[in-house]
C-alpha positions in Angstrom: 30.9 151.2 -117.7 31.1 153.3 -114.6 29.2 156.5 -114.0 30.7 159.6 -112.4 31.3 159.1 -108.7 29.5 160.9 -105.9 29.2 163.2 -103.9 26.0 164.2 -105.8 26.2 167.9 -105.1 26.6 171.0 -107.1 27.0 174.6 -106.1 24.0 176.7 -107.0 25.3 180.2 -106.2 26.8 181.9 -109.3 30.3 183.3 -109.3 30.7 187.1 -108.7 30.7 187.7 -112.5 27.5 185.8 -112.8 28.5 183.7 -115.8 30.9 181.0 -114.6 28.4 178.2 -115.1 27.6 179.1 -118.7 31.4 179.7 -119.4 32.1 176.3 -118.0 29.5 174.7 -120.2 31.1 176.3 -123.3 34.6 175.1 -122.2 33.1 171.6 -121.6 31.5 171.5 -125.1 34.8 172.7 -126.6 36.6 169.8 -124.9 34.1 167.3 -126.1 34.6 168.5 -129.7 38.3 168.2 -129.4 37.8 164.6 -128.3 36.0 163.8 -131.4 32.3 164.1 -130.3 29.7 166.0 -132.3 28.8 169.0 -130.2 27.0 172.1 -131.6 26.3 175.5 -130.2 22.6 174.8 -130.3 23.2 171.8 -128.0 24.9 174.0 -125.5 22.0 176.3 -125.5 19.6 173.4 -125.0 21.6 172.2 -122.0 21.7 175.7 -120.5 17.9 175.9 -120.9 17.4 172.4 -119.5 19.5 173.2 -116.3 16.8 175.7 -115.3 14.3 172.9 -114.8 16.5 170.5 -112.6 18.0 170.7 -109.2 21.5 171.9 -109.6 22.3 170.6 -106.1 22.3 167.1 -107.5 25.3 166.2 -109.6 23.5 163.1 -111.0 20.7 165.3 -112.5 23.2 167.6 -114.2 25.1 164.6 -115.5 22.1 162.9 -117.1 20.9 166.2 -118.6 24.3 166.7 -120.2 24.5 163.1 -121.3 21.1 163.2 -123.0 22.2 166.3 -125.0 25.8 165.4 -126.0 26.0 161.6 -126.3 24.7 160.2 -129.6 25.9 156.6 -129.5 27.0 154.0 -126.9 30.6 154.3 -128.2 30.8 157.9 -126.9 29.5 157.1 -123.4 32.8 156.1 -121.7 34.6 159.1 -123.2 31.8 161.4 -122.0 31.9 159.9 -118.5 35.6 160.5 -118.1 35.4 164.0 -119.5 32.4 164.9 -117.2 33.9 163.4 -114.1 37.2 165.2 -114.5 36.0 168.5 -115.9 33.5 169.1 -113.1 35.9 167.9 -110.5 38.7 169.7 -108.7 41.5 169.3 -111.2 42.6 172.2 -113.5 40.5 171.9 -116.7 43.5 172.8 -118.9 45.7 170.0 -117.5 42.8 167.6 -117.8 42.0 168.6 -121.3 45.5 168.0 -122.5 45.6 164.6 -120.8 42.4 163.5 -122.3 43.4 164.7 -125.8 46.6 162.8 -125.5 44.7 159.6 -124.4 42.4 160.1 -127.4 45.3 160.3 -129.8 46.7 157.1 -128.6 43.3 155.4 -128.8 42.8 156.5 -132.4 46.2 155.2 -133.3 45.3 151.8 -132.0 41.8 151.6 -133.5 42.6 153.2 -136.9 42.8 150.7 -139.8 45.6 152.7 -141.3 47.7 154.0 -138.4 49.4 157.3 -138.8 53.1 157.5 -139.0 55.1 157.7 -135.8 56.2 161.2 -136.7 52.6 162.4 -136.9 51.6 160.8 -133.6 54.6 162.2 -131.8 53.7 165.7 -133.2 50.1 165.4 -131.8 51.3 164.2 -128.4 53.8 167.0 -128.3 51.0 169.5 -129.0 49.0 168.1 -126.1 52.1 168.2 -123.8 52.6 171.9 -124.8 49.0 172.7 -123.8 49.6 171.1 -120.4 52.8 173.1 -119.9 51.0 176.3 -120.7 48.1 175.6 -118.3 49.7 177.7 -115.5 49.7 180.8 -117.8 46.3 182.5 -117.4 44.5 183.4 -120.6 41.7 186.0 -120.8 39.0 183.4 -121.8 40.1 180.9 -119.1 40.3 183.3 -116.1 36.6 182.6 -115.4 37.1 178.8 -115.2 36.2 177.5 -111.8 35.5 174.1 -110.3 31.7 174.2 -110.0 31.5 171.4 -107.3 34.5 172.4 -105.2 32.7 174.8 -102.8 30.0 172.2 -101.8 32.6 169.4 -101.6 34.6 171.6 -99.2 31.5 172.4 -97.3 31.0 168.7 -96.6 34.1 168.6 -94.4 33.6 172.0 -92.7 32.5 172.0 -89.1 28.9 173.3 -88.5 30.2 175.8 -85.9 32.2 177.7 -88.5 29.4 178.0 -91.0 28.4 181.4 -92.4 24.7 182.3 -92.9 25.0 181.5 -96.6 26.6 178.2 -95.9 24.0 177.4 -93.3 21.3 177.9 -95.9 23.1 175.6 -98.3 23.5 173.0 -95.6 19.7 173.1 -94.9 19.0 172.5 -98.5 21.3 169.5 -98.5 19.7 168.1 -95.4 16.3 168.2 -97.1 17.7 166.3 -100.1 19.1 163.4 -98.0 17.2 160.1 -98.0 16.4 158.9 -94.5 15.3 155.3 -94.5 15.0 153.7 -91.1 15.7 150.1 -90.4 12.7 147.8 -90.3 11.8 145.2 -87.7 9.8 141.9 -88.1 6.5 142.0 -86.3 4.7 138.9 -85.0 1.9 139.3 -87.6 2.3 136.9 -90.5 1.1 137.7 -94.0 0.9 135.5 -97.2 4.1 135.1 -99.1 4.4 134.2 -102.8 7.8 132.4 -102.3 8.8 129.7 -100.0 9.7 131.1 -96.5 10.4 129.6 -93.1 6.7 129.3 -92.3 4.3 126.8 -93.9 0.7 128.1 -94.1 -1.1 124.8 -93.8 -4.6 126.2 -93.3 -4.4 128.2 -96.5 -3.0 125.2 -98.4 -6.0 123.1 -97.2 -8.5 125.8 -98.2 -6.9 126.1 -101.7 -7.0 122.3 -102.0 -10.8 122.4 -102.2 -10.5 123.6 -105.8 -8.6 120.3 -106.7 -11.0 117.9 -105.0 -9.2 118.0 -101.6 -5.8 117.2 -103.0 -3.0 119.5 -101.7 -1.1 120.1 -104.9 0.6 123.4 -104.0 1.8 124.4 -100.6 1.2 127.9 -99.2 3.7 130.0 -97.3 3.6 133.0 -95.0 6.2 135.5 -93.6 6.5 137.9 -90.8 5.4 141.4 -91.8 8.1 144.1 -91.6 7.4 147.4 -90.0 9.6 150.6 -89.8 11.4 150.8 -86.5 10.4 153.7 -84.2 13.0 156.4 -83.8 13.5 158.6 -80.7 15.8 161.7 -80.9 16.8 163.5 -77.7 18.8 166.7 -78.5 20.8 168.9 -76.1 20.0 172.6 -76.5 22.1 174.0 -73.6 24.5 176.9 -73.9 27.5 174.7 -74.9 25.4 173.4 -77.9 24.2 176.8 -79.0 26.4 176.8 -82.1 24.7 173.6 -83.4 21.2 173.6 -81.9 19.2 175.3 -84.7 20.8 173.1 -87.5 20.2 170.0 -85.4 16.6 171.0 -85.0 16.4 171.3 -88.8 17.9 167.8 -89.0 15.3 166.4 -86.6 12.5 168.1 -88.6 13.8 166.4 -91.7 13.7 163.0 -89.9 10.2 163.7 -88.7 9.0 164.4 -92.2 10.6 161.3 -93.7 10.0 158.6 -91.2 6.6 157.3 -89.9 7.3 157.0 -86.2 9.6 159.7 -84.9 9.5 161.1 -81.4 11.6 164.2 -80.6 12.7 165.7 -77.3 15.1 168.6 -76.3 16.7 169.2 -73.0 18.8 171.7 -71.1 17.9 171.7 -67.5 14.5 170.0 -68.2 13.0 167.7 -70.9 10.5 169.1 -73.4 8.6 167.0 -76.0 8.6 168.8 -79.4 7.0 166.1 -81.6 3.8 168.1 -82.2 5.7 171.2 -83.3 7.8 169.3 -85.8 4.7 168.0 -87.7 4.4 171.3 -89.4 5.7 171.0 -93.0 7.5 174.3 -93.0 10.7 174.0 -91.1 11.0 177.7 -90.0 7.4 177.6 -88.6 8.2 174.3 -86.9 11.4 175.7 -85.3 9.5 178.9 -84.2 6.9 176.7 -82.4 9.7 174.7 -80.8 11.3 178.0 -79.5 7.9 178.9 -77.9 7.7 175.5 -76.2 11.2 175.4 -74.8 11.9 177.4 -71.6 15.5 176.5 -71.0 17.1 177.3 -74.3 20.9 178.0 -74.1 21.0 177.5 -70.4 22.6 174.9 -68.1 22.7 171.1 -68.7 21.3 168.4 -66.5 21.4 165.2 -68.5 20.6 162.8 -65.7 17.4 164.7 -64.6 16.3 165.0 -68.2 16.8 161.3 -68.9 14.9 160.4 -65.7 11.9 162.4 -66.9 12.1 160.6 -70.2 12.3 157.2 -68.7 9.5 157.7 -66.2 7.0 159.7 -68.3 7.7 158.7 -71.9 9.7 155.5 -72.0 6.7 153.1 -72.0 4.9 155.2 -74.6 7.7 155.7 -77.2 10.1 152.8 -76.7 7.8 150.0 -77.7 8.4 148.1 -80.8 12.2 148.1 -80.6 12.9 151.8 -80.8 16.1 153.2 -82.1 17.3 156.0 -79.7 19.6 158.9 -80.7 21.0 161.3 -78.2 22.7 164.5 -79.5 24.9 166.1 -76.9 28.5 167.2 -76.2 28.3 165.5 -72.7 28.8 168.6 -70.6 26.7 168.1 -67.5 26.2 170.0 -64.2 23.8 167.4 -62.6 24.2 164.4 -60.5 26.6 161.9 -62.1 25.2 158.9 -60.1 21.7 159.8 -61.4 23.1 160.1 -65.0 24.7 156.6 -64.8 21.5 155.0 -63.5 19.2 156.6 -66.0 21.4 156.1 -69.1 21.7 152.4 -68.1 17.9 152.1 -67.8 17.5 153.8 -71.2 20.1 151.5 -72.8 18.2 148.4 -71.5 14.9 149.7 -72.9 16.1 150.7 -76.4 16.8 148.4 -79.3 20.0 150.4 -80.0 21.4 153.6 -78.3 23.5 156.0 -80.3 25.3 159.0 -78.9 26.2 161.7 -81.4 28.8 164.3 -80.3 29.6 167.4 -82.4 33.0 167.7 -80.6 34.0 164.2 -81.6 35.0 165.4 -85.1 38.0 167.3 -83.7 41.2 165.2 -84.3 42.5 165.9 -80.7 39.2 165.2 -79.0 39.3 163.0 -75.9 36.1 161.9 -74.0 37.3 163.2 -70.7 34.4 165.3 -69.5 32.5 163.5 -66.7 29.2 163.3 -68.6 30.8 161.5 -71.6 33.0 159.2 -69.5 29.9 158.2 -67.6 27.6 157.4 -70.5 30.2 155.8 -72.8 29.9 152.3 -71.3 26.1 152.3 -71.9 25.9 153.4 -75.5 26.2 151.1 -78.6 27.5 153.7 -81.0 29.6 156.8 -80.2 29.8 158.9 -83.4 30.5 162.5 -84.5 27.9 164.9 -85.9 29.9 167.9 -86.8 29.7 168.2 -90.7 27.6 167.2 -93.6 29.7 164.1 -94.3 28.9 162.7 -90.8 25.1 163.4 -91.5 25.2 161.5 -94.8 27.0 158.5 -93.2 24.4 158.6 -90.4 21.6 158.5 -93.0 23.0 155.4 -94.5 23.7 153.8 -91.1 20.1 154.2 -89.9 19.0 151.9 -92.7 21.3 149.1 -91.6 21.7 149.2 -87.8 22.6 145.6 -87.4 21.9 143.6 -84.2 20.6 145.2 -81.1 23.8 144.8 -79.2 26.8 144.6 -81.5 29.3 146.4 -79.2 30.5 150.0 -79.2 31.2 151.6 -82.5 33.6 154.5 -82.5 34.1 157.3 -85.0 37.5 156.0 -86.3 35.8 152.9 -87.6 33.7 155.0 -90.0 36.8 156.9 -91.3 35.3 160.3 -91.1 
């Protein structure tokens, strides 16, 4: 039995008429009744009241709330899953309803101990086909039908640069809901283990043997203790990145709140450490503090000089313990290219893995021709886009499984964005 597939997102803003969500609940209940499930008006009211206490941005929460109200037996679960997945998707509800009713008629015919005559079955299938044929003709009660998830699903593929203010607010809420779990590393410290591992703890086994008169009856084992890998984020806030900077700072703030060891820097013509400002829980307050710290916002770009400052002043402090380094920049650079090549190479040797995120990489016709990108590309492990919500979600899952330190360059087309 499979549950409805993700993305786990739901639009929270009501339609202009203000009643599309409730109307869709009524249509969904009517569909379930036509499929043979016991659905009452009081159950629809209970679900509408329950939706006020859950996060409508999460499709799974809405799914389980509806399932707890409408499903009465395990035999109804598969039918409910199919109806929910299709009704709250992007297909037209009328076409979907006729198709499911037709499928239900055929299932009833196969399961019924006394099957209906062929004439009766054909008549029921013809009625379902007629409903599908009339789907294109609008009816007064169906004009308010809308695909509740479609706006956010479309927003996932939209470039950050073209977001409106309302879409930006929605994107920030989605960022806060993402789970950022960083990859762990094995430290040199060893701790007791309950199961057999690669290390035999002979001293502990001997100590335990004193309880059995000195006989070693059971061996003891130990393992290397895992520890979250440090994360370093260096973000470009120059003029060419102005369309993305504030949202990327929100992204960095979310990382700083989720992970244990996160160091954050921004650069334009100079490097600025913003880690203390991002420790504030409120994101707007944190970004305001960042704005007061940064003196070169929306100015020029000198990546080489900024990386040199990082390598000489901060490298030894924040790159210990196999740090995972992320640089967010479009690669436009007005500085010394020889200096940039030398400093990016130094940073690459010091980091466990170096990832370059480029918001322009999401364009289908993008070519890494600017001198900054062409200079750093041989020295990065992953060259990935960061231009929409889908790329952020895939980055969140990728940070938890970064693989070996030097696996070779990974490009955007390998992730099928």
